[in-house]
Phi, psi and omega in degrees: 000145177259142169280171180299329179281331185268344186300124184287156177217158178058232182298322180295327178296318178296319179296320178297320177297322179293323179293320177297314181295329181300323185257337185241001179070212183270002179139180181287146176278134173257100187303325183296328181282354173278346183250331184207163179289163180288161174296138184062031181206182180210144177237130176244141182236135176234147178237150179189179175225155187206156175241172180305135177066015174259171178216150174232138182249130176245134179257118174267117180290140180255133180294128186293333181289338181286336177292126181088002181251129178274093186222141175296136183208161177211162179218140177238128177240123182231133182235132180226141180217156175274117193263124170287140182231158175223099185296348180277352182255148177297316174266080190284341175281113191278328187237145174232129177248151177210158179249136184226139173290127185299325182262019180221196182260170176298152190283000181296333181286341178068012185227033181262120185287347179051044169071330183249029172057046173229145183238157185286151179233173183312157017284161180296149184302330180297327179291332182285346181274002181246150176073203187232021176233125177243120185215132178221143177252137182244131180222181177234146179287324177223154183287116179242175182252111177291151183224110176206162185275182177294150179057030179285149177230159173252100182284127181237127183259126172263124181231155187236138176221161178285122181257004187248357182081036176118002183273344183271120180281154182293335183269358180288122181263127182245120180269141183214165174226145178227140180231135176243132174234119175252128187224135172265134188270012179207164180289138177227169184276352181243166184244104183291333177298313181294320181296314181292323178298319178295322178298319180292322180295319178297319180295318181294324179293338180271357181277133177259133181251000000 
């Protein structure tokens, strides 16, 4: 704990945050959310593989009842990958993955609304460039009304780049997982879990094998 005289501010506050993340990661694990989605929310999980300078796009379905509704909401996007390493290099972590909104900018600016009028919050982007977990929480400063049509999706692109300055080969396959959690912070008359599940079922019935 910091006293009022010791509490960091400005640059020192950022350094203090980095020290906390160094030992405690991005926060406490909620075991129940490893098994099921949150109450008044839904979690979607995607798996894939990628190579250097490639990208994979995942579509997160948006519940149609949320459009036009002034409701508190949040979204968490987490990306994890199995990282190739080369201990002989100073930058031994060879690959870096990140998630980007297809219709927006890279998240380093911290001011990308991601289509549903929510913007990213800490951790700081520098923390996301380390290790093999990329995670960002999206919230809104004020309750606004999202506006989108039926069967709308939030396209999110996972892309891979060389983080070592030339050590990552083009044939190196990197396996990853991505999870999206959309959560309403209050009770509503509709069930976004059920709505998104129905959207996914319709999409699967339309797939030809």
